[in-house]
C-alpha positions in Angstrom: -11.0 -37.5 -28.8 -10.0 -39.0 -25.4 -12.7 -38.3 -22.5 -11.6 -35.5 -20.1 -10.8 -37.1 -16.8 -12.4 -35.8 -13.7 -15.1 -32.7 -13.5 -14.9 -29.2 -14.3 -15.6 -27.0 -11.2 -19.2 -26.5 -12.4 -20.0 -30.1 -12.4 -18.3 -30.1 -9.0 -19.8 -27.3 -7.3 -23.4 -28.0 -8.4 -23.4 -30.7 -6.0 -25.7 -30.9 -2.9 -22.4 -30.5 -0.4 -20.2 -27.4 0.4 -16.5 -28.1 -0.2 -13.3 -26.6 1.4 -10.0 -27.0 0.4 -9.0 -30.4 1.2 -12.2 -31.8 -0.5 -10.9 -31.9 -3.6 -7.8 -32.1 -5.9 -6.5 -30.4 -9.4 -5.5 -32.8 -12.0 -2.1 -31.8 -14.0 -2.2 -30.0 -17.0 0.2 -30.0 -19.8 3.8 -28.5 -18.8 5.6 -26.5 -21.7 7.2 -23.8 -19.5 9.3 -23.2 -16.3 8.5 -21.8 -13.1 10.1 -18.7 -13.9 7.8 -18.1 -16.8 5.0 -18.3 -14.8 3.2 -14.2 -14.1 1.4 -14.1 -10.8 0.3 -10.5 -11.6 -3.7 -10.0 -11.3 -6.1 -7.4 -10.1 -6.6 -6.9 -6.6 -9.4 -4.4 -7.1 -10.9 -3.3 -10.6 -8.2 -0.2 -11.0 -5.1 -1.5 -8.9 -3.0 -4.6 -10.0 -0.5 -6.2 -8.2 2.2 -8.9 -9.1 1.8 -10.9 -5.9 -1.4 -12.3 -5.2 -1.2 -12.0 -1.7 -2.5 -9.4 0.6 -2.5 -9.3 4.7 -5.4 -9.3 6.9 -6.8 -6.3 8.6 -6.0 -8.1 12.4 -4.0 -6.2 15.3 -1.7 -9.4 15.4 -1.1 -9.3 11.6 -0.9 -6.0 9.8 0.5 -2.6 10.7 3.2 -0.5 8.7 5.8 -3.0 9.1 3.6 -6.0 7.5 2.5 -3.4 5.1 5.9 -2.3 4.0 7.4 -5.7 3.9 4.6 -6.8 1.7 4.0 -4.4 -0.7 8.0 -4.9 -1.4 7.3 -8.3 -2.2 4.7 -7.2 -4.7 1.3 -7.7 -2.1 -0.7 -5.3 -0.2 -1.0 -5.0 3.5 -4.6 -4.0 5.1 -3.9 -1.7 8.3 -6.5 -2.9 11.1 -8.6 -0.7 12.9 -8.1 -1.8 16.3 -6.5 1.8 17.2 -7.5 5.3 17.2 -8.1 7.4 14.0 -5.0 9.1 14.4 -3.2 6.3 14.9 -4.3 4.1 12.0 -4.0 7.2 10.3 -0.4 7.1 11.0 0.2 3.9 10.3 -0.7 4.4 6.6 1.6 7.4 6.4 4.7 5.4 7.4 4.1 3.3 4.5 3.5 5.8 1.9 6.7 8.0 3.2 8.9 4.5 3.1 12.1 4.7 1.2 13.5 1.6 0.5 16.9 1.2 2.6 15.8 3.6 5.4 14.8 2.2 8.8 12.2 4.5 10.1 11.6 2.7 13.3 15.0 1.3 14.5 15.1 -0.2 18.0 16.3 2.2 20.2 18.2 2.2 23.9 19.2 4.7 26.8 22.8 4.8 28.3 21.4 3.5 31.4 20.5 0.1 29.7 22.5 -2.7 30.1 24.6 -5.3 27.7 22.1 -8.2 28.8 19.1 -5.9 26.9 21.3 -6.0 23.8 21.8 -9.7 24.6 17.9 -10.1 24.6 17.1 -8.0 21.7 20.0 -9.9 19.5 18.1 -13.2 20.8 14.8 -11.8 19.6 15.1 -10.1 16.7 18.8 -11.2 15.7 20.6 -8.0 15.3 22.8 -6.0 17.8 23.7 -3.1 16.5 21.7 -0.6 18.4 21.4 3.6 18.4 21.6 5.2 21.8 19.6 8.2 23.1 19.0 10.6 25.8 15.7 8.6 26.7 16.2 5.4 24.7 13.8 6.6 22.4 13.4 8.0 18.7 13.4 11.9 18.1 15.7 11.6 21.0 19.1 13.7 21.2 21.8 10.8 19.7 24.5 10.0 22.0 26.1 6.7 20.6 25.8 3.2 19.2 26.3 -0.2 20.4 27.5 -3.2 17.8 29.4 -6.4 18.9 32.6 -5.1 18.7 32.1 -2.8 21.8 30.9 -5.6 23.9 32.2 -9.0 22.5 35.0 -9.7 25.2 32.8 -8.1 28.3 32.2 -10.7 31.0 29.7 -8.4 32.8 26.4 -8.1 30.8 25.4 -5.8 33.6 27.3 -3.1 32.6 25.7 0.0 31.6 26.0 1.0 27.6 26.9 4.5 28.7 30.5 2.5 29.5 30.8 0.6 26.3 28.8 2.7 23.7 31.1 4.1 20.4 30.1 8.2 20.9 32.4 9.1 17.7 29.8 8.8 15.4 29.3 9.3 11.5 25.5 10.5 11.0 23.7 11.9 8.0 20.9 14.8 7.6 17.3 14.0 7.6 16.3 14.4 3.8 19.5 13.0 2.4 18.6 10.6 -0.5 19.1 6.9 -0.4 22.0 7.1 -3.3 23.8 9.6 -0.7 23.3 7.4 2.0 24.3 4.6 0.4 27.6 6.0 -0.8 28.6 7.0 2.9 28.1 3.7 4.1 30.3 2.6 1.3 32.9 4.7 1.5 33.2 4.8 5.3 32.9 1.2 5.6 30.4 1.4 8.5 27.7 -1.1 9.2 25.2 1.8 10.5 24.3 5.4 9.3 22.3 7.0 12.1 19.8 9.8 10.2 19.4 12.9 12.4 17.6 16.1 12.3 19.3 19.5 12.7 19.1 19.2 16.3 21.3 16.0 16.5 17.9 13.8 17.3 17.6 10.5 15.9 15.0 10.1 13.1 15.9 6.8 11.2 18.5 4.4 10.3 20.4 3.0 7.3 22.2 -0.2 7.6 24.6 -2.0 5.3 23.2 -5.4 5.5 19.6 -4.4 4.6 20.8 -2.4 1.5 22.7 -5.5 0.6 19.4 -7.4 1.0 17.1 -5.1 -0.1 18.9 -3.2 -2.9 15.8 -3.9 -5.2 12.5 -5.2 -5.2 11.2 -5.4 -9.0 7.6 -7.0 -7.7 7.0 -3.6 -5.6 3.4 -2.7 -5.4 3.3 0.9 -6.0 0.9 3.7 -7.0 1.0 6.5 -9.3 3.4 8.6 -7.3 5.8 6.0 -7.1 5.3 5.2 -3.4 4.1 1.7 -1.8 0.5 0.6 -2.0 -1.4 0.6 1.3 -4.9 -0.1 2.4 -7.1 0.4 5.6 -10.1 -1.3 7.0 -12.7 0.9 8.0 -16.3 -0.4 10.0 -19.4 0.6 8.7 -20.4 2.8 11.9 -20.8 6.3 12.0 -16.9 7.1 13.4 -15.9 5.3 10.1 -16.7 8.8 8.2 -14.2 10.6 10.2 -11.8 7.7 9.9 -12.0 7.7 6.3 -11.3 11.3 6.1 -8.1 10.8 8.0 -6.9 8.1 5.7 -7.8 9.8 2.6 -5.1 12.5 4.0 -2.6 10.1 4.9 -2.6 8.7 1.2 -4.7 5.2 1.6 -5.1 3.3 -2.0 -7.6 1.5 -0.8 -10.1 0.4 1.9 -12.0 -2.7 3.2 -15.0 -2.3 4.8 -14.7 -4.6 7.4 -17.9 -6.7 8.3 -18.2 -10.3 9.2 -21.6 -10.1 7.5 -21.2 -8.1 4.5 -24.8 -8.3 3.1 -26.3 -4.9 5.0 -27.7 -1.9 4.6 -25.0 -0.4 6.3 -22.2 -1.4 4.0 -24.3 -0.7 0.9 -24.9 2.8 2.4 -21.3 3.0 3.4 -20.1 2.0 -0.4 -22.5 4.7 -1.7 -21.0 7.4 0.4 -17.5 6.6 -0.4 -17.9 6.4 -4.3 -19.6 10.1 -4.1 -17.2 11.6 -1.7 -13.8 9.7 -2.6 -14.2 8.2 -5.9 -10.6 7.7 -6.7 -10.4 5.0 -3.5 -11.1 1.6 -4.3 -13.5 -0.8 -2.3 -13.3 -4.3 -1.0 -16.7 -5.1 0.2 -17.6 -7.9 2.1 -17.3 -10.7 3.9 -19.9 -12.4 1.6 -20.0 -16.0 0.4 -23.1 -16.1 -1.9 -24.1 -15.0 -5.1 -27.0 -12.7 -3.6 -24.7 -10.8 -1.4 -22.5 -10.5 -4.3 -25.1 -8.9 -6.2 -26.1 -6.3 -3.6 -22.4 -5.1 -3.4 -21.7 -4.9 -6.8 -24.7 -3.1 -7.4 -23.4 -0.6 -4.6 -20.2 -0.1 -6.3 -17.7 -2.3 -4.7 -13.9 -2.6 -7.0 -13.4 -5.9 -5.3 -15.2 -8.4 -3.1 -13.7 -10.3 0.0 -14.8 -14.0 0.3 -15.1 -16.0 3.5 -17.7 -16.6 6.4 -15.9 -18.6 9.1 -12.9 -20.5 7.6 -10.5 -18.8 9.6 -8.1 -21.0 11.9 -9.1 -18.6 14.6 -12.8 -18.3 13.5 -15.6 -20.2 15.2 -18.7 -18.1 13.3 -19.7 -21.2 11.8 -19.9 -23.4 14.8 -21.1 -20.4 17.2 -23.5 -18.6 14.5 -24.6 -21.7 12.2 -24.1 -19.4 9.2 -21.4 -19.5 6.6 -20.1 -21.5 4.0 -17.4 -24.0 3.0 -14.6 -21.6 1.7 -14.0 -23.3 -1.7 -17.7 -23.4 -2.9 -17.9 -20.0 -1.6 -15.1 -18.5 -3.6 -16.6 -20.2 -7.1 -20.0 -19.5 -6.5 -19.2 -15.7 -6.0 -15.8 -15.3 -8.5 -17.8 -16.9 -11.5 -20.8 -14.3 -10.6 -18.8 -11.5 -10.2 -16.7 -11.9 -12.9 -19.8 -11.0 -15.5 -19.1 -7.4 -13.8 -15.4 -7.6 -14.2 -15.3 -7.7 -10.0 -12.0 -9.3 -8.4 -12.9 -11.8 -5.7 -10.3 -12.3 -2.9 -10.4 -15.6 -1.0 -10.3 -14.6 2.9 -9.8 -17.2 5.3 -8.8 -20.8 5.3 -5.5 -20.8 3.8 -2.8 -22.6 5.2 -0.9 -24.0 3.0 1.1 -23.1 -0.9 -1.5 -25.4 -2.5 -5.0 -23.7 -0.4 -3.6 -20.6 -2.4 -3.1 -22.3 -5.5 -6.4 -24.0 -5.3 -8.4 -20.4 -4.4 -7.2 -19.0 -7.5 -8.2 -22.0 -9.5 -11.3 -21.4 -8.2 -11.6 -18.0 -9.3 -9.8 -15.9 -7.1 -7.5 -13.0 -8.4 -5.9 -13.1 -4.6 -5.8 -14.4 -1.3 -5.6 -12.4 2.0 -4.1 -14.4 4.6 -3.7 -13.8 8.7 -2.2 -16.7 10.4 0.1 -17.3 7.6 1.8 -13.9 8.0 1.0 -13.6 11.9 4.3 -16.0 13.0 6.7 -13.3 10.7 9.1 -10.7 11.9 7.2 -8.1 10.4 4.1 -8.8 12.3 2.9 -6.8 15.4 3.7 -8.1 18.7 7.0 -10.2 20.5 8.2 -13.1 20.1 7.6 -15.9 23.2 8.6 -18.9 24.3 6.3 -22.0 25.2 7.6 -25.5 25.6 11.1 -24.3 24.3 9.4 -22.9 20.7 9.5 -19.7 19.4 6.1 -17.8 19.0 4.1 -15.1 18.7 0.4 -14.0 19.6 -2.3 -14.4 16.9 -6.0 -13.6 18.1 -8.9 -13.4 16.0 -10.7 -10.0 15.7 -14.1 -11.7 17.2 -12.0 -13.0 20.1 -12.9 -11.6 23.4 -10.1 -10.3 23.9 -10.2 -8.2 20.6 -13.9 -7.3 20.7 -12.7 -5.7 23.7 -10.4 -3.5 22.2 -12.5 -2.5 19.6 -13.0 -5.4 17.4 -16.6 -5.6 17.8 -17.0 -2.8 15.2 -16.8 -5.6 12.5 -19.5 -7.5 14.3 -22.0 -4.8 14.7 -21.5 -5.7 18.6 -19.7 -2.5 19.7 -22.7 -1.4 21.5 -24.1 -4.7 22.8 -24.0 -5.4 26.5 -23.1 -8.6 26.1 -20.8 -9.5 23.5 -20.8 -13.3 21.6 -17.3 -14.2 20.7 -16.8 -15.2 17.1 -13.1 -16.3 17.5 -10.4 -17.3 19.7 -6.9 -16.1 20.9 -3.8 -17.9 20.6 -0.2 -18.4 19.1 1.5 -19.4 16.0 4.9 -20.8 15.1 7.9 -18.0 14.4 8.3 -17.8 10.4 11.1 -15.6 10.1 11.1 -12.6 8.2 8.8 -11.7 5.1 11.8 -11.4 2.7 12.7 -15.0 3.3 9.0 -16.4 3.7 7.3 -14.6 0.9 9.5 -15.5 -2.1 9.3 -19.2 -0.7 5.6 -18.9 -1.1 5.5 -16.9 -4.7 8.1 -19.8 -5.9 5.8 -22.7 -4.6 2.8 -21.1 -6.4 4.5 -20.5 -9.4 5.2 -24.6 -9.7 1.7 -25.2 -8.8 0.8 -23.0 -11.7 3.1 -25.2 -13.5 2.1 -28.3 -12.8 -1.6 -27.2 -13.6 -0.5 -26.4 -16.9 -1.1 -22.3 -16.6 1.5 -19.6 -17.3 -0.4 -16.8 -15.8 -4.0 -16.0 -13.7 -5.7 -15.0 -16.6 -5.3 -18.3 -18.5 -5.7 -20.0 -15.1 -9.2 -18.6 -14.9 -9.6 -19.1 -18.6 -9.2 -23.0 -18.1 -11.7 -23.1 -15.0 -14.4 -21.6 -17.0 -13.8 -23.2 -20.3 -13.7 -26.4 -18.4 -10.4 -27.4 -19.4 -9.0 -27.4 -15.6 -10.4 -30.4 -13.9 -11.0 -31.4 -10.3 -11.7 -34.8 -8.5 -13.2 -34.9 -5.1 -10.9 -36.7 -2.5 -11.7 -39.2 -0.1 -10.4 -39.0 3.8 -8.3 -42.0 2.7 -7.0 -39.9 -0.4 -6.4 -36.6 1.9 -4.7 -38.9 4.1 -2.6 -40.5 1.5 -1.7 -37.0 -0.2 0.1 -35.7 3.1 3.1 -37.3 5.1 2.2 -40.7 6.2 3.7 -44.1 7.3 6.7 -42.4 8.8 8.5 -43.4 12.0 9.4 -39.9 12.3 10.2 -37.2 9.9 11.6 -33.3 9.7 8.7 -31.1 8.4 10.0 -28.2 6.2 10.2 -24.9 7.2 7.2 -23.4 5.4 4.6 -25.6 4.4 
């Protein structure tokens, strides 16, 4: 029998050094199936399975209800951040649980005193121009009209008020209407927009023909027993987390992430035991951890999944500032191998910058990946777009940045009451990635191609290959890493997504 090339993961990661994703390559397997045959369904936790192995990070520039809804429709799960009040976080969870595919529950709204130029700015930033007009320019205010392109396309005075151009002869539907009924109204009326109003004529939602055509069905959608979208939320280990948890459970949250930069603490162990006793139906993701010893303590306490990573994120400076952490690839392999004995899935959190990194994390034993910067530039992430040197950007900050800690992120770093807060992250910006509904399918297809190249049809098979030694790895020199990317070009155009 021919000697296998490369090394098993066990051989590779038992060496002295800690390795990052770019330090190694996976050798190809045997292909006897198409990318479309790859099944990416995996366990997010012991009790929750998802069809796309992607989770959005509980960061205030990454995950609120829009991100959680979009990602759940695409087969993943969003984790709502806690840099907010208890009520605000619970309301975000409720929005996800109450979401019905096809209804826009937070439409952009303007008032009659706004001008056409305001519509122009919305179209430039968000790509649409059909805007409901209410008395005070807010949702849940009396609907007065609607403005679409046809109302102002040939208007040269962009300072004209919307009250002068809006359409007031409106077709509306009452709140409580089913998606099927509303869809039929749009079809028969041939209208592009259908405002949903309450008994007092106040705007509560909006339906768009284009959204119905684009979002007709989501076969990968992550849903619970009640056919509602799955959603998670972050909590701290502080005393206020118990009040927060009560509100989140009442709002319908499916799982909680105990959000600690260093999860191996008596505070987290006590919180896990408290949740398991009071809310046994709620799955718990513990962390963050990077060693087998840390994993052992949290598994004993009762976690349903582990979040792996200390310091590999693009905006994180923990390893540099605190000199504590671990190289991410090594951390994933070691913790996943240990937790596998207890059927506890691990989530690779941090350091994901490409499709290849997602595949590598899963090839090392992760069942899913948590991403911040990869999702931060999407339309569904919190915040507005802005331009810098002609490039369209969105704000992105680490939860340990000075800015985020002042807003409440210090709970994650046991520094909430500290007089001096030491930053372990930075604030910055990321390039616009467009909508999740274009971006995530691209990522999924890329992962499928990667699985095909590795010769694994599904996550279970990939992990079997990993632990049997059939999946082979090789270290890469710096020259090999350069060789494996774009090089020796005078100029080239990067693909929209990497």
